[in-house]
N, C-alpha and C positions, 0 to 999 in steps of 0.2 A: 252486466249481460242482459240480453233481452231474449225473448221467445223467438225461435226460428222454425220456419216451416219449409221444407225442401221437397219439391216434386221432381221425380226422376222417370223417364219414359222406359219402357221395356224395349228390347232390341232383338233383331234378328240377325244372326252372324253367319259368316262364310258365303251364303247366297250362291250355292253351287261351287264354282271353282275359286272363289275367294277365300280359301282356307286360312283362317287365323289373321286375316288382314282387312276384310271387308265386312261392314255391318251397317244396319239402318235402324233409326230409331222409330218406334211405333206409338200410335195414340192409345196407349194403355200405360197406367202409372202406379208406381208406388209412392207414397207419401210419408215423410219422416218429420216429426215435430220434436224439437229440443227445447226443453224448459229448465231453467235453473232449479236446483233441488238441493236438499240436505244430503242425500245419497243417490247413487246412479241406479236407476231401474229401467226396465223395458216393458211396454205394453204393446200387445198386437191386436189389431182389429182388421176389418176388411173382408172381401168376398173370398180370398184365398188363404186366410189365416188358419182355418181348419183346426182350430183348437191347439195350434202349435204354441210351444212355450220355449223361449230362449233365455239362456243364462248369459253371464258376462264373460265367458271363457274364450279360448282362442278360436273357437269355431263360429263366434258370433262376428260376422264380417262388419256389420254396422259399427259395433263398439271398437272392434280391431282398427278399423279405418279412422274413427273419430280419434283414438289414442295415437295412431300413426302420425296424423297432422300435428298434434302437440308435441309429440316427440321430435318431429322434424324441425319445429320452430323453437325447440328447448324451452317450453313452458309447461308448467304442471297443469294437467287437464282437470277442468272443473267437474263437480257432480252434476249430473243432468237427469232429468226424467225424459226417456226416449219413447215416443208414441209412434207406432208403425202401423200405417194402413196398407195392407197387402193386397193388391189386385192383380199382381203378376204371378202366374202359377210357378211353384218351386220345382226345381230339377226337371224343367220341361224344354229347355233350349231357348228361353226368352230373356235371358240376361238377368234373372232375378238376383244373382250374386253381384252383378255389375251395378244394380240399383242401390244395393246395401253399401258397396265400396264408394260409389260416387256420392251418395246421400250422407255417409259418415264423414268424408272429407269435406264436402261443401258445407255441411252443417257446422262443423268444427272451425272451418275457416271463418264463417260469418260470425260465430260467437266470439272468436278471437280478433275480430275487427279487421278481417280480410288482410292478413300479412302476406298470403301467397297469390300469385297470378294464376289465371286459369291454366296456362301452360304448365305451371308447377304442379297444379292439382292433377292435371292430365297425366303427367309423368309418375306421380305417386299412385295414380289409380292403376296405371299399366303395370307398375311394379308389384302391386298387391294382387292383381288379377293374373298376371304372368303372360298376358297377351293383349292386344289393343281392340280386337274386333268388336267386343261389347261395351267396354267402358268409354271409348271414344265417342261413338255416336250417342250413348246415354248422356254424356256431358254436353255434347255440342248440338245434337239433334241431327236431322237429315241422314243421307248416306255418306258414310266416311271410309275412305281408303288410308290405311296407316302403314307406313314403311319405316324400318329402322330397327335398332336394338340398343340395349344398355343405356337407356336415357337419352339417346339421340334419335328423335322421331320426326318424320315429315308426315304431316297429315293433310289430306285434300278432300274437300267436300265434293261428292259426286252427283252431278245433276240427276234428277229422278223425274222422268216424264209423268205428267199429270194423268195420263191415261193407263198408267200401270198400277193396278190395285193389289196390295198384299192380302192374301186370304190365309189365316193361320188356323190350322186344324190341330187341336190340342187333345191328345188321348188321355184316358183316365188312368195311365200308368206312368210312373217316373223312370228316368234314366240318368244316372249321375254322370257328370262330366268326367270323373275319374274312370268309370267303366268305359265310356265311349272313347277315351283316349287309349285305354289299355289295348284295345284291338288294332291300333294303327301301327303299320310297319315303321321301323326306323330308317329304312332306305326304300326308295321307289325306283323303278326302271326309268332310264332317260327319256324314253318316249312318253311316258306318263307325265313327267315334268313339263316336257314341251307341249304336251296336249293342254295342260292347265294354264300354261302362260298364254297360249293362243286364245283359249276360251275366256280367260279373265279379260284380256284386252277387248274381245268382242262384247263381253258382257257390259263393260263400262260404256261403250257406244250404244249398246241396246237400251240400257237404262235411260241414257240421255235422249235418244231420239224416239224411243217406243216402237222401234222396228220389230214386227212380230216375228219375221223369219230369224232375225239376229237372236231375239230372246230365246226361241225355241232351241236354237242350236247352242247358245252360249252357256245355258244353265247346266250343261253336262260337266261331270268332275271325275277325276281318278285318283285324288290324292286321299280323301276320307270317306266319301259317301259309300263306295263299294264295300268297305270293311265294317261300316256301322249299319247298313241296312238290315243285316240279319238280326240286329238288336231291337228292331221295330216291327212288331207284329202287324201283318196286314199291309205293309207297304206297297207290295206290288199291286194288289187290288185297288188301293186309294190312288196310286199313281195313274193307273189306267183310267179309273173313273174320272179324275180330274181332267186328264188329257181329252177324253171323249166329251166332257162338258164344255171344252173350249179354253182351258187353261193353257198359258204358254209353256209352262213346266211345273214340276213340283220337286222341290228339294228339301233336305233336312235343315231345319232351323237350329243353328247353333250345333250342339252336340246331340240334339234330339231329346225326346222322341217327337216334339212338335214338328209338323211339316208345314212348309211354306209354298203356297201356290201363287203364281203371278198371273193376273188375269186382266181383261179389259173391263171397264166399269159395268157394261150392260150384261156381261156374262158371269160376273162375280157371284151373284145369288145362285145360279145354276151350278157353278163349281163348288160352292159351300155346301149345297144341298147333296151333290153327288159324293162328296167326300164323306159326309155324315152317314149316308146310306151304305156306302162300301164298308165303312168300319163297323157299323151296325151288323152287317152280314158276316163279319169275322168275329162277332160276340164282343166288340169293343166300343164302349160308349166315348163320345168325344164332344168337345166344344169348339165349334168353329166360328171365328170371329173375322168379319170383314172390316179391315182397319185402314188407316191412312198413315202416310209418313208424318212423324212429328217433326215440325220445323223449328222448334224452339230449344229443344234440349233441356237440361236441368234448369229449373226455375226456383228462385226463392220467393215464396208467397207472403 
């Protein structure tokens, strides 16, 4: 065996009407280092480690994914020292869980001399995560649309216009995916389903062309955002401030509470500043990042 270092990008998922099927990779990364050892351990560093400690139990998605691959290929897993550099905030809607799943699978596959194809790793990652919108762009990079179920997936890379800038507003409070999903209804009215189908279609064209009017219209959603917004303090003020500063729209990133604004390059600093000030007026501190689309996906360094 050899030492393996895996870098995995953060992701923003849903992007308005693309609930559970659309996601984009961002230029913010977690890094996972796997080194042969006498016993398995894990060490955390990085700007978002925050004194967090992880055991090797079932709640450790990195180790769970590492073991999953070895179980899938019917090999006994080796003992490894896992060093994790955490730069993607936890429980904020930026795909931190997806980075652990993808990092664990890709690291294990590399140590095992690459028995699985990227497609097989993709399907394992989706089965572990439960939905594709974060793990697929984390693995492949770019903006990705995933359609399918039960191991039969069709994945398409969605063109993202160079003049569309993602501005990520990360508040200083967490929101678990479980809590965000618990508020969603089991059924929705037919008109809401039709609304989302139409808006997702327009959003795909808007991302490709950069058409401002299409972007402003297409980011609306009726399947998840109306139910989750009450869980995000100050959303109304932040949304209004972002739009007044020139953003095309503001949506929940993943399950939240991070918010994603899409902006033109020249207005993105104004949008970032307006969001920061709006949340400050609500008594909430935040970190606002002007990022780019990651074009490479998961990389073995």
